[in-house]
N, C-alpha and C positions, 0 to 999 in steps of 0.2 A: 275391775278395769277402771282406771281413773280417766277423767277427761283432761286432755292436755289442751293448751291454748289453740293449737292448730285445729283440733277437732271442733272446738266451739266456733272458730273462724270459718271452718268449712260449712258448718250448718248455717251460719249467718250469711255466707256467700250464696247458699242455695236459695235464699229469699230473693235473690236478684233474677236476672234473666226473664223468662216468660212470666213468672209469677209477679214480677214487678208491675205488670199491666193488669192485674186482677184486683177484685174487691177483696181486701184482706181481713174483713171483719172476723173471720174464723179460720185462722191458719192451721188449726188442729182439726181440719174437716174430717168427719167420719166417712167411711167407705161408701155408704149408701145414701148420699146426699140427694136432695131434690133440686138443688140449685146448680148453676153452671159456673165456669171460670169467670166469664165476663158477662153478667146478666144484662147489662144495659147496652151491649154492643150493637151498633148499627153500622154495617159495612159501608165504607165510602163507595162512591159510584163505580169505580173500576177495580175494586178489591177482588182478588181471586177467591174462589169458593172455599179454599182451605181456611181462610180467615174466620168465617162463620163456624166451621167445624171446630177450629181451635178454641174459639170463644165459647162454644157450647160444650166443651169437654167437662167432665165431672171429676177426673182424677189428676189432671196435669198440675193443678195448683196444690195437690197433696204431696208432690214430689219432695219438697224440702222437709216436711214433717216426717214423711215415711223414711227418707234417707237418714235423718237425724235419729229417728227411733231405732233403725237397724244398726246404726253406728254404736248405740248404747246397749241395745237389746237384740242381738243377732237372730234370735228365734221368734221374733214377733211376726206371727202369721198375718195379722191384719195389715201391718206396714208392707209386707211382701205382696199381699193381694192388691193394695193400693198402687204399688209400683207396677204390678202386672197390668192393672187397669190403665195406668198412664201410658205404658208401652203400647197397649192395643190402640188407644186413642191416637197416639203420635204416629203409629204405623198407618192409620187411616188418613191422617193429615199428610204424611209423606207421600202416600199414593196420589193425592191430589196435587201436591207440590211438584212431583215429577211431570205432571201434565202441563205445567206452566212454562212458557218460554222464559229463558234467561233466569232460571231458578237454580243453577248449578251450585252457587255458594250456599243457598239455603238448604238444598237437599243434602249437600255434603255435611253441613253443620248438624242437620237433623239425624243423619246416619251416625255421626260421631256420638251424639247425645243418646240415641237408641242403643248403640253398642255399650255405652257406659251403664245405661239403665238395665240392659240385659244382664250385665255382669252383676249388678246389685240384686237382681231377682234370683240369681243362681249361686252366688258366692257371698261370703261374709263381706260386709261393708266396713272398710277401714278408712282412715283419714285421707289417704291418697285417692281412693275411689270417690269419696264424698267431694273432695276438691275438684276432681275431674268432672263429676256431674255438674257441679256449680259452674265451672268454666264453660262447659258445653251449653248449659242453660243460658248463660250470658251471651254466648255467640249467637245462638238461635234467636234469643230475644232481640238482639241488636239488628238481626236481619229481617225479622218478622215485623217489628214495630213500624218502620217506614212504609211498608206495604199495606199492613192491616189497619194502622192508625187506631190501636186500642186506646180507650180512655185511660188517662193516668190519674 
């Protein structure tokens, strides 16, 4: 299977969204890392609880690498486990987002992202799915950043 331009673009797009707000020193993060997505995060005074949970995630920043790996190597169990870990973390964040007033846009965006990630854990990842995940990451990132004020 050759890499077409769109596939490379999809993987590059995955680097946006939520992961744009993280410390990218190691974008090929292993599944059992000791660090978190945003190690230096200090929540602003009125930030919702989900911000700290999201910043403390271990697998969310592995989404771009895992999706790119599955795009090229569909049977990579490690990448699939990393996506499953990200799904579990994002489900916990979504549980907290639902409790926040006026969070309908964010919860809808997270539900769309989770649906795409579910698909990537259960089905082969093709270019369309990779782009869909990248788009959903961008939407969630745009909705989370003003509320959580992650360091850039």
